[in-house]
RORONU-634299 format. One record per residue (C-alpha): residue in one letter; chain; x, y, z. Coordinates in steps of 0.05 Angstrom, whole numbers, plus 5000, padded with zeros to 4 digits. Example, Ala and Ser with C-alpha at 12.3 -4.5 7.8 and 13.67 -1.06 7.14 Angstrom:
BEGIN
 code unit   px   py   pz
    A    A 5246 4910 5156
    S    A 5273 4979 5143
END
This chain:
BEGIN
 code unit   px   py   pz
    M    A 6299 3370 6546
    I    A 6334 3436 6546
    W    A 6292 3512 6528
    P    A 6337 3552 6506
    Y    A 6317 3634 6524
    G    A 6357 3682 6492
    L    A 6336 3760 6500
    H    A 6389 3798 6470
    L    A 6370 3867 6468
    P    A 6411 3914 6422
    A    A 6435 3978 6451
    G    A 6398 4038 6424
    P    A 6330 4073 6437
    G    A 6264 4045 6415
    V    A 6282 3970 6438
    S    A 6215 3936 6462
    R    A 6220 3893 6516
    G    A 6168 3845 6499
    V    A 6212 3802 6452
    D    A 6178 3738 6429
    V    A 6208 3678 6469
    T    A 6214 3635 6404
    W    A 6241 3695 6365
    A    A 6305 3708 6421
    A    A 6312 3640 6420
    S    A 6335 3641 6350
    V    A 6374 3701 6363
    G    A 6414 3670 6420
    T    A 6435 3607 6364
    W    A 6455 3658 6305
    D    A 6505 3699 6354
    R    A 6542 3636 6369
    G    A 6562 3621 6303
    T    A 6500 3605 6262
    A    A 6517 3614 6194
    D    A 6486 3680 6157
    E    A 6506 3736 6120
    E    A 6515 3778 6180
    G    A 6552 3716 6211
    P    A 6620 3745 6229
    A    A 6593 3811 6251
    M    A 6551 3772 6306
    R    A 6607 3723 6320
    E    A 6647 3785 6342
    S    A 6596 3817 6388
    S    A 6582 3731 6417
    Q    A 6649 3749 6466
    D    A 6596 3790 6516
    V    A 6549 3739 6515
    T    A 6550 3700 6578
    V    A 6515 3625 6568
    V    A 6483 3613 6631
    A    A 6453 3541 6647
    L    A 6389 3540 6693
    L    A 6406 3464 6716
    A    A 6334 3445 6746
    D    A 6317 3378 6782
    P    A 6250 3353 6749
    D    A 6177 3375 6782
    A    A 6175 3445 6815
    P    A 6247 3462 6804
    T    A 6240 3464 6738
    E    A 6180 3492 6721
    I    A 6207 3551 6771
    A    A 6269 3552 6721
    Q    A 6222 3554 6652
    R    A 6179 3620 6680
    M    A 6244 3656 6705
    A    A 6286 3647 6641
    R    A 6228 3681 6603
    T    A 6251 3755 6633
    L    A 6322 3729 6656
    P    A 6367 3754 6606
    A    A 6332 3819 6595
    R    A 6337 3827 6675
    L    A 6408 3807 6674
    A    A 6431 3855 6620
    D    A 6398 3909 6651
    K    A 6433 3895 6721
    S    A 6503 3880 6693
    G    A 6510 3951 6666
    Q    A 6568 3933 6622
    G    A 6536 3919 6559
    R    A 6538 3849 6564
    R    A 6483 3799 6538
    F    A 6457 3738 6564
    D    A 6437 3672 6542
    V    A 6396 3631 6587
    E    A 6381 3550 6572
    V    A 6337 3514 6627
    V    A 6363 3443 6635
    S    A 6317 3395 6664
    E    A 6347 3328 6699
    P    A 6353 3297 6766
    F    A 6421 3317 6778
    T    A 6403 3300 6864
    S    A 6385 3230 6852
    G    A 6418 3179 6900
    T    A 6443 3236 6945
    E    A 6437 3299 6980
    D    A 6512 3311 6994
    P    A 6535 3381 6983
    P    A 6595 3370 6958
    T    A 6576 3315 6910
    L    A 6525 3352 6874
    M    A 6574 3413 6860
    R    A 6619 3360 6832
    R    A 6564 3330 6787
    I    A 6551 3406 6770
    M    A 6616 3412 6746
    D    A 6620 3347 6709
    R    A 6557 3376 6672
    G    A 6581 3442 6657
    S    A 6647 3414 6633
    A    A 6611 3376 6577
    E    A 6573 3436 6552
    N    A 6587 3507 6522
    W    A 6566 3535 6588
    D    A 6593 3601 6621
    I    A 6553 3589 6684
    V    A 6512 3534 6715
    V    A 6459 3548 6776
    A    A 6423 3486 6794
    L    A 6362 3487 6825
    T    A 6339 3432 6880
    D    A 6281 3430 6927
    L    A 6312 3387 6974
    P    A 6333 3414 7032
    L    A 6409 3415 7041
    H    A 6447 3409 7107
    A    A 6523 3413 7119
    H    A 6565 3411 7188
    G    A 6499 3431 7219
    R    A 6475 3485 7176
    R    A 6415 3501 7132
    L    A 6451 3509 7070
    A    A 6417 3566 7023
    V    A 6471 3572 6963
    N    A 6535 3547 6941
    L    A 6584 3586 6899
    N    A 6642 3562 6869
    H    A 6670 3626 6830
    E    A 6727 3589 6790
    H    A 6685 3548 6752
    G    A 6623 3590 6750
    L    A 6573 3541 6798
    A    A 6513 3556 6839
    L    A 6476 3510 6877
    L    A 6410 3542 6899
    S    A 6364 3505 6955
    L    A 6294 3523 6937
    P    A 6267 3510 7010
    S    A 6305 3559 7043
    L    A 6278 3613 7004
    G    A 6210 3597 7046
    G    A 6146 3585 7020
    L    A 6119 3657 7006
    R    A 6129 3682 6934
    L    A 6178 3624 6920
    P    A 6181 3641 6838
    V    A 6204 3718 6859
    R    A 6250 3700 6914
    A    A 6282 3637 6871
    R    A 6287 3693 6811
    R    A 6328 3736 6859
    A    A 6375 3688 6889
    V    A 6390 3668 6811
    E    A 6402 3741 6789
    E    A 6446 3756 6849
    A    A 6486 3690 6840
    V    A 6495 3695 6762
    L    A 6527 3768 6774
    R    A 6566 3750 6833
    L    A 6594 3700 6781
    A    A 6597 3738 6716
    A    A 6637 3794 6760
    P    A 6703 3811 6749
    R    A 6742 3784 6811
    T    A 6794 3802 6851
    T    A 6835 3759 6894
    G    A 6851 3782 6971
    A    A 6900 3759 7013
    E    A 6854 3713 7049
    G    A 6785 3688 7032
    P    A 6757 3666 6966
    P    A 6755 3713 6907
    R    A 6711 3772 6915
    S    A 6666 3786 6858
    Q    A 6628 3866 6838
    P    A 6577 3878 6836
    R    A 6557 3866 6914
    P    A 6510 3825 6926
    G    A 6436 3852 6939
    P    A 6394 3860 6991
    F    A 6356 3792 6987
    V    A 6425 3753 6992
    H    A 6441 3803 7051
    R    A 6382 3769 7090
    L    A 6424 3706 7084
    A    A 6486 3685 7132
    P    A 6550 3684 7091
    V    A 6602 3628 7105
    H    A 6672 3615 7069
    P    A 6681 3537 7077
    G    A 6759 3550 7091
    P    A 6832 3565 7056
    P    A 6835 3540 6986
    G    A 6874 3473 7018
    E    A 6824 3443 7048
    K    A 6782 3393 6994
    E    A 6713 3438 6988
    T    A 6676 3446 6925
    D    A 6656 3516 6937
    D    A 6689 3576 6959
    L    A 6628 3615 6991
    R    A 6560 3591 7025
    Y    A 6498 3626 7044
    V    A 6456 3597 7107
    V    A 6395 3601 7137
    S    A 6408 3599 7217
    G    A 6363 3610 7278
    P    A 6292 3596 7293
    R    A 6274 3646 7235
    G    A 6311 3608 7186
    Y    A 6288 3538 7208
    L    A 6221 3560 7202
    R    A 6240 3583 7135
    V    A 6268 3516 7112
    L    A 6201 3480 7138
    V    A 6157 3523 7104
    G    A 6186 3514 7040
    M    A 6196 3440 7047
    V    A 6117 3435 7059
    R    A 6107 3481 6999
    A    A 6150 3437 6956
    N    A 6109 3380 6985
    R    A 6043 3413 6961
    P    A 5997 3390 7013
    W    A 5934 3397 6980
    R    A 5948 3351 6938
    L    A 5941 3296 6985
    V    A 5859 3314 6983
    P    A 5858 3273 6913
    G    A 5904 3225 6933
    L    A 5868 3204 6982
    S    A 5805 3179 6946
    K    A 5780 3123 6983
    A    A 5796 3151 7052
    L    A 5745 3204 7023
    A    A 5695 3160 7004
    A    A 5692 3128 7072
    A    A 5683 3202 7105
    L    A 5634 3222 7055
    A    A 5588 3157 7074
    T    A 5588 3165 7148
    G    A 5578 3237 7135
    A    A 5516 3218 7096
    V    A 5490 3168 7149
    A    A 5509 3216 7214
    T    A 5468 3267 7182
    V    A 5405 3231 7177
    N    A 5422 3196 7247
    S    A 5374 3228 7312
    T    A 5427 3204 7362
    V    A 5473 3254 7324
    W    A 5429 3305 7326
    S    A 5409 3305 7404
    L    A 5491 3298 7409
    A    A 5502 3353 7371
    A    A 5447 3399 7404
    S    A 5479 3390 7470
    L    A 5552 3396 7455
    S    A 5588 3459 7468
    T    A 5630 3503 7428
    P    A 5692 3483 7466
    R    A 5668 3407 7459
    L    A 5667 3416 7387
    V    A 5733 3446 7383
    I    A 5764 3388 7423
    A    A 5726 3334 7380
    T    A 5752 3366 7312
    V    A 5824 3368 7344
    G    A 5811 3302 7364
    S    A 5790 3275 7297
    V    A 5848 3314 7250
    A    A 5902 3287 7300
    L    A 5875 3211 7299
    M    A 5871 3229 7219
    I    A 5945 3256 7211
    G    A 5973 3197 7268
    W    A 5938 3145 7230
    L    A 5967 3165 7162
    I    A 6038 3177 7179
    V    A 6045 3111 7218
    D    A 5994 3068 7173
    A    A 6042 3096 7112
    E    A 6110 3094 7147
    L    A 6114 3169 7129
    W    A 6168 3179 7198
    H    A 6234 3189 7191
    R    A 6283 3152 7224
    P    A 6358 3165 7216
    P    A 6399 3118 7184
    E    A 6457 3145 7231
    S    A 6457 3178 7304
    S    A 6498 3234 7285
    P    A 6466 3305 7313
    E    A 6466 3325 7240
    A    A 6428 3266 7224
    R    A 6376 3275 7274
    Q    A 6372 3348 7267
    R    A 6356 3333 7192
    A    A 6302 3278 7213
    R    A 6267 3324 7263
    L    A 6264 3381 7203
    Y    A 6233 3320 7148
    N    A 6188 3291 7210
    A    A 6154 3370 7223
    S    A 6149 3377 7149
    T    A 6114 3308 7143
    V    A 6061 3324 7197
    V    A 6047 3400 7175
    T    A 6041 3380 7102
    V    A 5994 3322 7121
    G    A 5966 3369 7179
    I    A 5942 3417 7123
    G    A 5913 3359 7077
    V    A 5874 3333 7128
    L    A 5851 3392 7146
    V    A 5824 3424 7074
    C    A 5781 3352 7074
    Y    A 5760 3365 7143
    V    A 5730 3439 7113
    G    A 5710 3401 7050
    L    A 5665 3351 7092
    M    A 5640 3398 7138
    V    A 5617 3446 7074
    I    A 5581 3382 7038
    N    A 5555 3358 7104
    W    A 5524 3426 7120
    L    A 5488 3420 7047
    W    A 5464 3361 7057
    A    A 5431 3376 7123
    L    A 5397 3436 7080
    F    A 5372 3387 7037
    I    A 5349 3326 7078
    L    A 5328 3354 7150
    N    A 5262 3360 7171
    D    A 5246 3423 7220
    Q    A 5193 3394 7257
    L    A 5226 3324 7263
    F    A 5289 3358 7290
    A    A 5256 3395 7334
    S    A 5219 3337 7365
    V    A 5282 3296 7377
    T    A 5323 3349 7404
    R    A 5272 3406 7430
    T    A 5313 3456 7394
    P    A 5288 3496 7337
    L    A 5327 3486 7271
    H    A 5354 3549 7259
    A    A 5423 3571 7225
    D    A 5461 3555 7291
    E    A 5434 3482 7289
    Y    A 5461 3464 7216
    V    A 5527 3499 7229
    T    A 5539 3454 7295
    L    A 5505 3394 7259
    S    A 5552 3401 7195
    W    A 5612 3416 7251
    F    A 5603 3351 7289
    V    A 5591 3308 7229
    A    A 5655 3332 7200
    S    A 5689 3307 7261
    V    A 5653 3241 7266
    A    A 5659 3231 7187
    T    A 5740 3247 7198
    V    A 5750 3188 7242
    G    A 5712 3147 7195
    G    A 5763 3174 7138
    A    A 5815 3148 7179
    L    A 5796 3078 7182
    G    A 5781 3083 7101
    S    A 5855 3102 7093
    G    A 5874 3038 7111
    L    A 5848 3017 7040
    E    A 5900 3067 7009
    S    A 5960 3037 6990
    D    A 6027 3061 7027
    D    A 6059 3088 6953
    A    A 5997 3124 6936
    I    A 5998 3159 7000
    R    A 6067 3176 6994
    A    A 6057 3207 6916
    A    A 6000 3250 6948
    A    A 6041 3271 7006
    Y    A 6112 3285 6978
    S    A 6149 3320 6927
    K    A 6186 3270 6873
    R    A 6251 3288 6898
    E    A 6236 3271 6971
    Q    A 6196 3212 6938
    E    A 6257 3188 6913
    R    A 6303 3197 6978
    R    A 6249 3169 7010
    R    A 6261 3107 6964
    M    A 6333 3110 6969
    L    A 6340 3111 7044
    Q    A 6292 3040 7047
    D    A 6331 3004 6995
    H    A 6395 3023 7035
    D    A 6361 3006 7101
    D    A 6333 2936 7069
    P    A 6372 2872 7075
    P    A 6393 2850 7017
    S    A 6344 2786 6989
    K    A 6381 2717 6996
END
């Protein structure tokens, strides 16, 4: 599906920036040659219109592209400063299906753009991209007006804003007049903004090499690694793991309800110190994380033994551990709150004091619910075995990551006879 947003702002005072999206889209079609009484004049001015396509993977990249497309034409027109106007179209399709090789993706984008009346194509994906051991952020091809943006390289905080800035700078760079120097790729004006300066530029090589881009921006160093990791975790949306583990949560809630009314648990909770409670929390959460990863086969094994493949595998596995860990911690906190409310409702002060020889105060409620949450998490780990592997993967990964893992699994499985 295609969503056009062509916010054309005519020159002159009194122009309202709050342009209605539906009206703007119709003007964008009119400027490009729709028959009308003033058609010739509008077609003459359409030479100053740059058509930008945001080619986005489904799910999160499409949502981000649709959001930025509402304001992107006006922002590009303001920043270009050349009286140029922009049409922005959002195209949602899985252009990364079956591959995560940047040159292959750039060729797909090139073929897709050549089939349409687009001046610039910016592709957005939530897959982390690598080339020659580098974590890629943006790939640019000035000759064909192409850009490939890997959203995880932008981190996990304020992702829509960072993605919009990266797209703006990529479009302005591709749309600007080019001058070819004696060496290196064509250089565009205006120069990249401060956001792109945070990334490290890399020139793939002389034009004789078979490259699909002429400029790359990469993230490097420990800080870049953490940025990509956080971006991958955000793309996985770990909070979706909570409703995705319905059977495990049911087992955990049942375990917690029974443990809360057990006098032995009361005595244990009253005798435990804070360090022991912390150890119980860490142990139960680690058990739950490990069980989910092993039982659902979430651990990534590289299909080849190259250093780059091992580097990618470490990044994928780290994102899996963090994603599952956040989901389990959210479940743990939820169990603790539910157990605390259940204890407030069910416990009797005199009975509790007669068993534990400790008055039932606020501290005792917190300690008991804390300990019961650890016990219930272990019960939830056992209950997670009732969940299907596909359900756990769907809850733990983004759609792009699920497709990538299915592709690797199909590649590793021997053909049936």
